[in-house]
C-alpha positions in Angstrom: 86.4 79.4 -24.2 84.3 79.5 -21.1 81.7 77.3 -22.5 84.4 74.5 -23.7 86.0 74.5 -20.1 82.3 74.2 -18.5 81.7 71.2 -21.0 85.1 69.7 -20.1 84.6 70.1 -16.3 81.0 68.4 -16.6 82.4 65.7 -18.6 85.3 65.1 -16.3 82.9 65.1 -13.2 80.7 62.7 -15.0 83.5 60.3 -15.7 84.7 60.5 -12.3 81.4 59.6 -10.7 81.0 56.7 -13.0 84.6 55.4 -12.1 83.8 55.8 -8.2 80.5 54.3 -8.5 82.1 51.1 -10.2 84.8 51.0 -7.3 82.1 51.2 -4.7 80.2 48.5 -6.5 83.1 46.2 -6.6 83.9 46.7 -2.9 80.2 45.9 -1.8 79.1 49.3 -1.3 76.4 49.3 1.2 76.1 47.6 4.5 75.5 43.9 4.5 75.0 41.3 7.6 76.7 37.9 7.6 76.2 35.2 10.1 79.0 32.7 11.2 81.5 31.3 13.7 84.4 33.9 14.8 87.7 31.8 14.4 91.5 32.6 14.3 93.3 30.7 11.6 97.1 30.3 10.7 100.1 29.8 12.8 101.8 32.9 14.6 102.8 35.3 13.8 100.8 35.0 10.7 97.2 34.3 12.1 93.9 35.8 10.9 90.7 36.3 12.1 87.8 35.0 10.0 84.0 34.6 10.0 83.3 31.1 8.9 79.7 30.4 7.4 78.1 27.0 7.6 77.2 24.6 9.9 80.5 22.8 11.0 83.3 25.5 11.5 85.9 22.7 12.2 85.5 21.2 8.7 85.2 24.4 7.1 87.1 25.1 3.5 88.6 28.5 2.7 85.6 29.1 0.5 83.4 29.4 3.7 85.8 31.9 5.5 85.5 35.8 5.2 88.7 37.3 6.2 87.8 40.1 8.9 89.5 43.3 8.6 89.2 46.8 10.4 89.0 47.9 13.8 86.4 45.6 15.3 88.6 42.5 14.1 90.9 42.6 17.4 88.0 42.9 19.6 86.4 39.7 17.9 89.8 37.9 18.2 90.1 38.8 22.1 86.5 38.1 23.2 84.2 36.2 20.5 86.4 33.4 19.5 84.4 30.3 18.3 81.0 32.1 18.9 78.3 32.5 16.3 77.8 36.2 15.5 75.9 38.2 13.0 78.0 41.1 12.0 77.1 44.2 9.8 79.6 45.7 7.4 80.9 45.9 4.0 82.6 43.5 1.6 86.0 44.4 0.7 89.0 43.4 -1.5 91.3 40.7 0.5 94.6 42.0 1.3 95.6 38.4 1.7 95.8 36.2 -1.5 94.9 33.2 0.7 91.5 34.4 1.4 88.9 35.2 -1.6 86.3 36.9 0.5 86.9 39.7 2.8 84.6 41.4 5.0 85.1 45.0 7.1 82.7 44.7 10.1 81.1 47.9 11.4 79.3 46.4 14.4 78.0 43.1 16.0 74.1 42.9 15.3 73.6 39.8 17.4 75.1 36.9 19.4 73.3 34.0 18.5 72.6 31.6 21.5 73.4 28.4 19.6 77.2 29.1 19.6 80.1 26.9 20.1 82.5 27.7 22.9 85.7 26.3 23.0 
């Protein structure tokens, strides 16, 4: 009886580990760096902070936008609009269906000096 219980617990732990590993892989897993321009898009009260990758943020499409979520998002909104930054963080599942890509920045890695300030 104890042997059957031990095998069941081991199998359950292996399956749980596999499921957690798949979930982490779907959400990006490790830290990544993305460089782009911080912008606020949308109309009040439905504005969103995004990081736009590409050369011309004024002509960007939604495919070039990463929705920024997490505690650093508000600081980016207040202090870094229209600045080109390199952010480190993790990819995530977008809470807003209008955005395909989502990024949870944990820190600002670099403020690029070629930024456009508006």
